[in-house]
N, C-alpha and C positions, 0 to 999 in steps of 0.2 A: 244286615246282609251286605249292604254297600261297603261298610267298613271292613268286613271280613274279606270281601272281594278285593278291595284295595290292598289289604295286607298280603293276600295271596299274590296279587299282581306285583307288589313290591318284592316279595321273596323270589318270584320267577324272574323278575328283572335283574335282581342281584346275582342270580345263578347265571343268567345269560351274559351279563356285563357287570362284573364286580365294581367297576369304576363309575357306573351310572348313579347319579344322585337324583332321585325322583323329586325331592323338594325343590331343588334348583330348577328342574325342568318345569315344575308347576308354576314357580314364580315367573319364569321366563315366558310361559305360554298362557298364563291366566288372563292377561289383558286381551289377547287375541280371541280366546275362547268366549269371554264375556261379550266382546264386540259382535261376534258371530251370532250369539244367542239374542242380543238386542236387535240386530238386523232382521233375524227370523221373526221376532215378535212384531216388528214394524212392517212386515210385508202386507200388501193389500188383502191377501186371503185371511190372515189372522185378524186384521182390522175389521173385515166384514163379519167374521165370526162373532167378534165382540159386539159389533153393531146389531147383529141379529139377536143375540142374547138380550141386549138392552131393549130392543123392540118388543121381544116376547114378554119381558118383565113389565114394560109400560102398558102393553095390551091387557095383561092380567091384573094390573094394579087396581083399576076401578072395582072389579068384582071382589077382590080381596078386601078393599076398604069397605064395600057394602056389607060383606059378611061380618066384619068387625063392628061396624055401626049397628047392624041388626042384633048382634049379640049384646052390645051395650044397651040398646033400647029394650030388649027383652030381659035384661038383668041376668044374662047367662054368660057374661064375659068372665073368664077365669084366667088367672095367672098362676102357674105352678112354679114355686120357688123351693129349692132344696137348701135348707140352712142347717147349721149345727144346733144341737140343743145346748144353749148356753148354760142352763142350770146344771145339766149333767156334766158338762165340760168343766165348769168352775168347781163343782163338788169333787170331781176327780182330781183336779189340781190341788184343791185344799187338802184332800185326804193324803195325797202324795207328800205335800209339804209337811203335814202333821207327822207322818211316819218318818220322814227324813229328820225332822227336829227331834222326835223321840229317840231315834237311833243315835243322833249326835249327843244327846243328853246321857244316854246309856253308855256311850263310848267315853264321855268325860268322866262319868262315875267310875268306870273300870280303870282309866288312867290315873285318876285321883287316888283310888284305892291302892293301885300298884305303887304309887309314890309314897303313900302313907305306910306301906308295909315295912319300909326301912326305918321308921321312927319307933323307938322303944317307948311304950307308955305303960302306966300302971294298969289301965283297963285292957284286959286281954280276953279273947275268946279262942278256945282251942290252942292256946299258946301263941297266938298272933295278935297284933294290935287290934283292939276291939272296933275302933272306928273304921279301919280298913275293911275288916270282915263285914261290918254292917253295910258299907258301900257296895262290896261285892254281892252280898245277898240282895240288896235293893236293885242292883243292876241285873242280877239273874232273874228276879221276880218280874222286873219290867220287860226283860227280853222274852221271857216265857209268855207274858201277857200280850206282847206285840205279835209274836208268832201265832198265838192262839187266835187273836183278833183277825190276823191276815188270813189264816186258814179256814176258820169256821164262821166268822161273823161278817165277812164281806158279802154284800148283796150283789148278785148278778143282775145287771141292768140290761 
């Protein structure tokens, strides 16, 4: 929202004064603005607010430490940690790598078969070079198997 407001302010500023450069103005006034903010944070009132917060924290600290020690003594202290399931993550990566490798092999078979189509041989199938047709068929069967496996055999975890 702040970014949108700044963009709108920039547009309004350009309408009012097309010669105005907001970036140059920011560079010129940034140091003064930061000094004002630092001075405000060092005022006695803000110092006392921080001091009161620290006092409240220190007053409540012994009670909190007692609660933690009591939980430890009763063996009821628990730490909840959310982690990724490494086995699931690694198996997903491995499956993706296997599919990518299979796809590359199938693509290589198709390219190889296309290159073999130009070579005349005695062994022919349907009037085309036999080895090239066998490669195309092998690639087609592999592609169909890959699609079938992706669509029907993937397990939803």
